C-alpha positions as CSV (number, residue, x, y, z in Angstrom):
1,M,48.5,-63.4,28.9
2,A,46.5,-61.0,30.7
3,D,46.0,-57.4,29.1
4,D,48.4,-55.6,31.9
5,G,51.3,-58.5,31.4
6,R,50.2,-60.4,34.5
7,N,50.5,-63.9,34.3
8,V,47.1,-66.2,33.8
9,W,47.1,-69.4,35.8
10,L,45.2,-72.6,35.4
11,V,44.8,-74.8,38.4
12,A,43.1,-78.1,38.7
13,G,39.7,-78.5,39.8
14,L,36.9,-80.8,40.7
15,R,34.7,-83.1,38.8
16,T,31.9,-85.4,39.4
17,P,32.6,-89.2,38.4
18,F,31.1,-89.3,34.8
19,V,28.7,-91.8,34.7
20,A,26.0,-93.2,31.9
21,V,22.8,-91.1,31.0
22,D,19.8,-93.0,32.9
23,G,22.6,-94.4,35.4
24,P,23.2,-93.2,39.0
25,F,22.5,-90.0,38.7
26,A,19.3,-89.8,36.8
27,N,17.6,-88.1,39.5
28,R,20.1,-85.2,39.4
29,D,19.5,-82.4,37.3
30,S,22.2,-79.5,36.1
31,L,21.9,-77.9,39.7
32,G,22.0,-81.3,41.4
33,L,25.2,-82.0,39.5
34,S,26.7,-78.9,39.8
35,V,26.2,-78.0,43.4
36,P,28.3,-80.2,45.2
37,V,31.4,-79.6,42.9
38,V,30.7,-75.7,43.0
39,Q,30.9,-76.2,46.9
40,A,33.7,-78.2,47.3
41,M,35.9,-76.1,45.0
42,A,34.7,-73.1,46.9
43,R,36.0,-74.7,50.0
44,Q,39.4,-74.8,48.6
45,A,39.6,-71.1,48.1
46,G,41.6,-69.2,51.0
47,G,40.4,-65.8,49.7
48,A,37.8,-64.4,47.9
49,I,36.3,-65.7,44.5
50,D,36.0,-63.0,42.4
51,F,33.2,-64.5,40.0
52,A,32.4,-67.5,38.5
53,V,31.3,-68.8,35.0
54,W,29.5,-71.9,34.4
55,G,27.5,-73.4,31.3
56,S,25.4,-76.4,29.9
57,V,24.5,-77.2,26.5
58,V,21.5,-78.9,26.9
59,V,19.6,-76.2,28.8
60,N,16.3,-76.2,31.1
61,L,13.9,-73.9,30.7
62,A,13.9,-72.9,34.2
63,Y,17.3,-71.7,34.7
64,A,17.9,-68.2,32.6
65,N,21.1,-68.1,34.1
66,L,22.5,-71.4,35.3
67,A,25.6,-69.7,36.8
68,R,23.6,-68.2,39.2
69,E,21.2,-70.3,40.0
70,V,23.7,-72.9,40.8
71,W,26.0,-70.2,42.9
72,L,22.5,-69.6,45.1
73,E,21.5,-73.2,45.3
74,A,25.2,-73.6,46.8
75,K,24.8,-70.9,49.1
76,L,28.0,-68.8,48.5
77,D,28.4,-65.5,48.6
78,P,25.7,-63.7,47.0
79,H,27.4,-60.6,45.8
80,V,29.8,-62.6,43.6
81,P,29.1,-62.2,39.7
82,T,28.4,-65.1,38.0
83,F,27.3,-65.3,34.5
84,T,26.3,-68.4,31.8
85,T,28.2,-69.3,29.0
86,I,27.8,-72.1,25.9
87,M,29.9,-72.9,23.1
88,Q,28.8,-76.6,22.9
89,C,31.5,-79.2,23.6
90,S,34.4,-76.3,24.1
91,T,31.6,-74.4,26.6
92,S,33.8,-74.7,30.0
93,M,37.3,-74.1,27.8
94,V,36.1,-70.9,26.4
95,G,34.7,-69.9,29.9
96,V,38.3,-70.6,31.0
97,F,39.3,-67.8,28.0
98,E,36.4,-65.6,28.9
99,A,37.9,-65.6,32.7
100,A,41.3,-64.9,31.5
101,G,40.4,-62.0,29.6
102,M,38.2,-60.3,32.8
103,F,41.2,-59.8,35.1
104,G,42.7,-56.8,35.7
105,R,39.6,-55.3,35.7
106,N,37.5,-54.4,38.8
107,R,40.0,-56.1,40.7
108,A,39.5,-59.4,39.5
109,A,41.9,-62.3,40.0
110,L,40.3,-65.6,40.7
111,A,37.7,-67.1,38.7
112,M,35.7,-70.4,39.1
113,V,35.1,-71.9,35.6
114,G,32.9,-75.1,34.8
115,G,30.4,-76.9,33.4
116,V,27.7,-79.8,33.3
117,E,25.1,-82.1,31.9
118,S,22.3,-83.8,32.5
119,M,21.7,-86.2,29.9
120,S,19.4,-88.1,32.0
121,R,17.0,-84.7,32.9
122,V,16.9,-83.4,29.6
123,Q,13.8,-81.4,29.3
124,I,11.1,-82.2,26.2
125,G,9.0,-78.9,25.5
126,L,6.3,-78.0,23.5
127,G,6.1,-76.9,19.5
128,Q,6.1,-73.3,19.0
129,N,2.9,-73.2,17.5
130,F,1.5,-75.2,20.6
131,S,3.5,-72.6,23.0
132,V,1.9,-69.7,21.7
133,W,-1.6,-71.1,21.6
134,L,-1.1,-72.0,25.4
135,R,0.3,-68.8,26.1
136,R,-2.9,-67.0,24.7
137,M,-4.8,-69.5,26.5
138,F,-4.2,-68.5,29.8
139,Q,-3.9,-64.9,28.7
140,A,-7.8,-64.7,28.1
141,R,-9.7,-62.8,30.4
142,S,-13.1,-64.1,29.6
143,A,-14.8,-67.3,28.7
144,A,-15.7,-66.0,25.2
145,D,-12.0,-65.1,24.6
146,R,-11.0,-68.6,25.6
147,L,-13.7,-70.3,23.2
148,S,-12.3,-68.2,20.1
149,I,-8.9,-69.1,21.0
150,L,-9.8,-72.9,21.4
151,R,-11.0,-72.7,18.2
152,R,-7.9,-71.8,16.3
153,L,-5.8,-74.5,17.4
154,R,-5.2,-77.0,14.8
155,P,-4.1,-80.8,15.4
156,S,-0.8,-80.7,13.3
157,D,0.0,-77.6,16.2
158,I,0.0,-80.1,19.1
159,R,3.8,-81.2,18.8
160,L,6.8,-81.9,21.4
161,F,9.8,-80.9,21.1
162,V,12.6,-83.4,21.7
163,P,15.9,-82.0,21.8
164,E,18.5,-84.4,19.8
165,V,22.3,-84.5,19.6
166,K,22.1,-83.0,15.9
167,N,23.3,-79.8,14.1
168,R,20.3,-77.7,13.5
169,V,21.3,-76.4,10.2
170,T,22.0,-79.7,8.7
171,G,20.0,-81.9,10.5
172,R,22.4,-84.6,10.9
173,S,24.1,-85.7,14.0
174,M,27.9,-85.6,14.7
175,G,28.5,-88.9,14.1
176,E,26.5,-88.8,10.8
177,H,29.4,-85.7,9.9
178,T,31.9,-87.6,11.3
179,E,31.1,-90.7,9.4
180,D,31.7,-88.3,6.2
181,M,35.1,-87.1,7.8
182,A,36.2,-90.7,8.2
183,K,35.5,-91.6,4.3
184,E,37.2,-88.2,3.3
185,W,40.2,-89.0,4.9
186,D,40.3,-92.6,4.8
187,I,40.3,-93.3,8.5
188,G,39.7,-97.1,8.4
189,R,37.7,-99.0,11.4
190,G,40.7,-101.1,12.9
191,A,42.1,-97.8,13.3
192,Q,39.7,-96.1,15.0
193,D,39.0,-99.7,17.4
194,E,42.4,-99.3,18.2
195,L,42.8,-96.0,19.6
196,A,39.3,-96.6,21.3
197,L,40.9,-100.0,23.2
198,E,44.2,-97.8,24.0
199,G,41.9,-95.1,25.6
200,H,40.5,-97.6,27.5
201,Q,43.6,-99.1,28.6
202,R,45.0,-95.8,29.3
203,A,42.1,-94.8,31.4
204,I,42.0,-98.0,33.7
205,A,45.9,-97.8,34.2
206,A,45.3,-94.6,35.2
207,Q,42.3,-95.2,37.7
208,D,44.5,-98.1,39.2
209,R,47.5,-95.9,40.2
210,G,45.1,-93.2,41.6
211,F,45.5,-90.9,38.8
212,F,42.0,-89.3,39.3
213,A,41.5,-89.7,43.0
214,D,42.2,-85.5,43.6
215,L,40.6,-84.7,40.7
216,I,37.1,-86.3,41.3
217,L,34.4,-85.5,43.9
218,P,32.8,-88.6,45.0
219,L,28.8,-88.3,44.9
220,D,26.2,-90.6,45.8
221,G,28.4,-93.2,46.4
222,I,30.2,-93.2,43.4
223,D,34.0,-92.0,43.2
224,K,35.3,-93.3,39.8
225,D,34.0,-92.7,36.0
226,H,31.8,-95.8,34.9
227,F,33.1,-95.9,31.1
228,P,36.4,-97.3,31.1
229,R,36.3,-101.1,30.6
230,R,39.1,-103.4,31.4
231,D,37.5,-106.3,29.9
232,T,37.2,-104.8,26.2
233,S,39.5,-105.9,23.4
234,M,39.5,-105.5,19.5
235,E,37.6,-108.6,19.2
236,S,34.8,-107.5,21.3
237,L,35.0,-103.8,19.7
238,A,35.0,-105.5,16.4
239,R,31.6,-107.3,16.8
240,L,29.8,-104.0,16.9
241,K,27.7,-102.6,14.4
242,P,28.0,-99.1,12.8
243,V,25.4,-96.6,14.4
244,F,25.6,-93.7,12.4
245,D,25.8,-95.0,8.6
246,R,24.0,-98.6,8.8
247,T,23.1,-98.4,5.2
248,S,26.1,-98.0,2.8
249,G,28.1,-100.9,4.1
250,R,30.7,-98.4,4.8
251,G,30.2,-97.2,8.1
252,T,32.6,-97.6,10.9
253,L,31.8,-95.4,14.0
254,T,30.3,-97.7,16.6
255,A,29.2,-97.4,20.0
256,G,32.7,-98.5,21.0
257,N,35.2,-96.0,19.3
258,S,32.2,-93.0,19.8
259,S,32.0,-90.8,23.4
260,P,29.0,-91.8,25.5
261,L,25.9,-89.6,26.4
262,T,27.1,-88.9,29.9
263,D,25.8,-87.1,33.3
264,G,28.7,-85.0,35.0
265,A,29.9,-81.6,36.3
266,A,33.5,-80.3,36.4
267,A,35.3,-77.0,37.2
268,I,38.3,-75.6,37.5
269,W,40.5,-72.6,38.3
270,V,41.2,-69.5,36.7
271,A,43.8,-67.2,38.6
272,D,46.0,-64.1,37.9
273,D,49.5,-63.8,40.2
274,E,47.5,-62.4,43.2
275,G,44.6,-65.0,42.8
276,V,46.9,-68.3,42.4
277,D,47.9,-67.5,46.1
278,R,44.5,-67.9,47.4
279,L,44.3,-71.5,46.2
280,P,46.3,-74.6,48.1
281,K,50.0,-74.8,46.8
282,P,49.4,-78.7,45.9
283,L,46.8,-78.2,43.6
284,P,48.5,-78.9,39.9
285,R,49.0,-75.7,38.0
286,A,50.1,-74.3,34.9
287,R,50.5,-70.9,32.8
288,L,47.6,-70.2,30.1
289,V,50.2,-69.1,27.7
290,D,47.8,-68.5,24.7
291,F,44.7,-69.8,23.0
292,E,43.1,-70.1,19.5
293,M,39.7,-70.2,18.4
294,A,38.8,-71.3,14.9
295,A,36.0,-72.2,12.5
296,V,34.9,-73.7,9.7
297,D,32.4,-74.2,7.0
298,I,29.9,-77.4,7.9
299,F,29.2,-78.0,4.8
300,H,32.3,-78.5,2.8
301,E,35.2,-79.0,5.4
302,G,33.9,-81.4,7.9
303,L,32.0,-80.3,11.0
304,L,34.5,-80.9,13.9
305,M,37.5,-80.2,12.1
306,A,38.0,-76.9,13.7
307,P,41.1,-77.5,15.7
308,V,43.1,-78.5,12.8
309,T,43.0,-74.7,11.7
310,A,43.4,-73.7,15.2
311,I,46.4,-75.5,16.2
312,P,49.1,-74.9,13.5
313,R,48.3,-71.1,13.9
314,L,48.8,-71.3,17.9
315,L,52.2,-73.0,17.3
316,A,53.3,-71.1,14.6
317,R,52.7,-67.8,16.7
318,H,55.0,-69.1,19.2
319,G,57.5,-70.3,16.8
320,L,57.0,-74.1,18.1
321,T,56.6,-77.9,16.9
322,F,54.7,-80.7,17.4
323,D,58.4,-82.0,19.4
324,D,58.1,-78.8,21.4
325,I,54.7,-79.9,23.5
326,A,55.3,-82.6,25.7
327,L,51.6,-83.7,26.2
328,W,48.4,-83.6,23.9
329,E,45.1,-83.7,25.4
330,I,42.8,-83.9,22.4
331,H,38.9,-84.3,22.9
332,E,37.7,-87.4,21.4
333,A,34.2,-86.7,20.0
334,F,34.9,-90.1,18.3
335,S,38.1,-92.1,17.5
336,A,37.7,-91.0,13.8
337,Q,37.7,-87.0,14.4
338,V,41.0,-87.5,16.2
339,L,42.5,-89.7,13.4
340,C,41.2,-87.3,11.0
341,H,42.8,-84.1,13.1
342,I,46.1,-86.1,13.2
343,K,46.6,-86.6,9.3
344,A,45.3,-83.3,8.5
345,L,48.0,-81.8,10.9
346,E,50.6,-84.1,9.0
347,D,49.2,-82.7,5.8
348,K,51.4,-79.9,4.5
349,A,49.0,-78.7,1.9
350,F,46.1,-78.7,4.1
351,V,47.8,-76.8,6.7
352,R,48.9,-74.7,4.4
353,A,45.4,-74.1,2.8
354,K,43.2,-73.8,6.1
355,A,45.5,-72.1,8.6
356,G,47.3,-70.2,6.4
357,V,50.8,-71.0,7.5
358,E,54.0,-73.2,6.5
359,H,54.1,-76.6,8.1
360,T,57.2,-76.8,9.8
361,F,55.8,-78.9,12.5
362,G,57.3,-82.6,11.9
363,S,55.2,-86.0,12.6
364,F,52.7,-85.8,15.2
365,P,53.6,-87.3,18.2
366,R,50.6,-89.9,18.9
367,V,52.5,-91.6,22.0
368,R,52.2,-88.2,23.9
369,M,48.5,-88.0,23.5
370,N,45.6,-88.3,25.8
371,P,47.9,-90.5,28.4
372,N,45.4,-91.1,30.9
373,G,42.5,-91.7,28.3
374,G,40.2,-89.5,26.5
375,S,36.6,-88.9,26.1
376,V,35.6,-92.2,24.5
377,A,36.7,-93.7,27.5
378,L,36.0,-91.4,30.2
379,G,32.8,-90.2,28.9
380,H,31.6,-86.8,27.8
381,P,29.2,-84.4,29.2
382,F,29.3,-81.9,27.0
383,A,29.7,-78.4,29.1
384,A,31.9,-80.1,31.4
385,T,34.3,-81.4,29.2
386,G,36.6,-78.3,29.0
387,A,37.1,-78.2,32.9
388,R,37.8,-82.0,32.8
389,I,40.4,-82.0,30.0
390,L,42.0,-78.9,31.0
391,S,42.4,-80.4,34.8
392,Q,43.7,-83.6,33.6
393,A,46.4,-81.9,31.4
394,L,47.5,-79.8,34.4
395,K,47.9,-83.3,36.8
396,E,49.7,-84.8,33.8
397,L,51.8,-81.7,33.7
398,A,52.7,-81.4,37.3
399,A,54.6,-85.0,36.9
400,L,56.5,-83.3,33.9
401,P,59.8,-81.4,34.0
402,Q,59.4,-77.6,34.8
403,G,59.3,-75.6,31.5
404,S,57.1,-78.4,29.7
405,R,54.6,-77.3,27.8
406,A,50.7,-79.2,27.0
407,I,48.6,-78.4,23.8
408,V,44.7,-79.0,25.1
409,S,42.2,-79.3,22.1
410,I,38.3,-79.3,21.7
411,C,36.2,-79.9,18.5
412,S,32.6,-78.7,19.0
413,D,29.2,-78.9,17.0
414,G,28.9,-75.9,14.9
415,G,32.1,-76.2,13.4
416,L,33.9,-74.4,16.2
417,G,37.3,-75.4,17.8
418,T,39.4,-74.0,20.8
419,V,42.8,-74.9,21.8
420,A,44.7,-73.8,24.6
421,L,49.0,-73.7,25.1
422,I,49.8,-73.9,28.8
423,Q,53.0,-74.4,30.4
424,R,54.2,-75.7,33.8
């Protein structure tokens, strides 16, 4: 997939446990969560790391280039170029794509890619007018200047900016947008709760058999994700009230079938044929065959529906059907969003209209989707999810026959989507 015809390899990385906002990692900011992961990853490399890509969706004003700050804080080789990327929930996945496109240039062969979210340490800012006023006050050179500036301050200017999990353009949250999608595609509450329950059961089973043991870096005495619930049931999920549509009587999204606010960091390796030899042989790996990115009109097409455009295009380009894919890892921002995707992917007219390809893919094999749990059960620290879900796919793919393929799909705020095709 590299420009010069060499292979691009993805090699499973490490991540922190994913925990609830204001939980065990409440005192760790994006640096505090990232540095242990980056240091542990660096210890795996048996040679030079040529560059690193890191990202965070909820930015901290103190870190203009978070990737560089993390690298230097980790006390790694300062001669390694490091840069920050952001694409909402697809951040660390698009970082993988960026890294893949850089191989073959300046002898780059091995990259560390990842992301972090510290939802417990979200920084509250000042309103724009208040910020400008304060800056001018600090720049004033005399008492007269300061008095003049003081008189210009209006009470209405004294405001705080509190970041919200909302789309700026529409002013609505992803959950509110997904409620619209669920109604449009007729996705009922029962089906959403059933998928959420299945995710928890699969995540617990994966924990019990040690699936995550070599993917998770213990931190602060925590060695596993906190969200998977052994005691959940359809009855307990059914008792939860809708959280995004509380007035129409038709709301279906609850805290139980939505991904939770999460603290965590995750990383993954990206390498060409030379770089992959610098990593331990036992680490799960697969070729990045191809990828697709897509965008939709968020006012008319569903905020989180872009992967439904990307997946058919990617499959059609390689002459593949749904059954040719042994593993599907689909990010669960919400159970409803995943079910909308499946229903749309099976709709021939929709695929033809939105993706511009004829539907020859068959029925979607839900049984092969998210076998070890998804974001509803495991958690969703926005920028870390791409590295988490890709590494999880690599680990699962390693247990399947040689030549097996996986599709990894992530929807993102802003009507964006990224999809990767990988092969063992």
